[in-house]
C-alpha angles and dihedrals in degrees: 000000000000093000090049092053093050092045091056091047091051090054091048093050092044089056094047104042100064091052091046093051089055090048099042095089095049135084112191131196127179125199144157088235124076137255120313122265124272101032131108116278127207123185101172090225092127095045123112134180088247090053108023097185132108132172092351094308118118113211122207113199126201128196111297093025131094144102131317141173133213110027135061135023100072120216119220136173091012090290092155094063096096088052094053098262113119094189106134094200136347144071117329106265095184127078114288133174124251127196121203086156126019120303118199122212114198107203122219092242145338105320133191099185132053131172133179140175099240113202132199090003115213122191090236094056116104142185117206127192123208132191124228090269089056095250117141113258096182146314135220127194135209090248089062098051103040127047095219103019091187099143097258114172092208133084090280090061098051128076134169109233123201117194126189120191128200088203121057118250130196102183133048121193118199112199127184092203089224098316128072126286117195121188141164143162099052120191129192142171142172088237129058114241119215116271137142118257123235119249117286117287124254089255091056090048089052091053093048090049091049094050090047090052090050090054092047092051091047092051091050091052093051091048092059 
């Protein structure tokens, strides 16, 4: 019985630890409002396929990715104001980027903060952060930033996501995961602004549960 318990715990921890190591560097906050004050703002409005750069960020498109106007993401509470869009609420009417296959954002330097208006969030969407040596700093998924993450094009399907990283990153890869990932109004900075993190991820909860079970099993053994 004891060996069975520890075998199951080993499997649980093995599943949780790789995801946690990719998350350990990141602090994530989600909000209806936009990026914090005092960072760099990029709206992609001046970007073209001939010159896919905006606000210092170089965008690399792949097949089934590009730019669009007039659908998701959805602006609320005037959260486009810092990006030059005065729309109080409604579909994004300025150019935004869509990813049906991965889109790579090459940052202008070593950054520690990244924000984006994430539209029609799907659970399979992901944003990955890479250091200058191409190692993975961390990754977040749509399932972690939106309660439903069902791809809604309305206000309930859009969230502004702020990410702080303890380790510097130079590249951000936006991946639809096989669906579509629309985003706009990207913010970045070499410093991490102050914001509150979201509750712990499911992987973290798995690890906590596993460690608690280890303690419980140990106490039972000593009590015998």
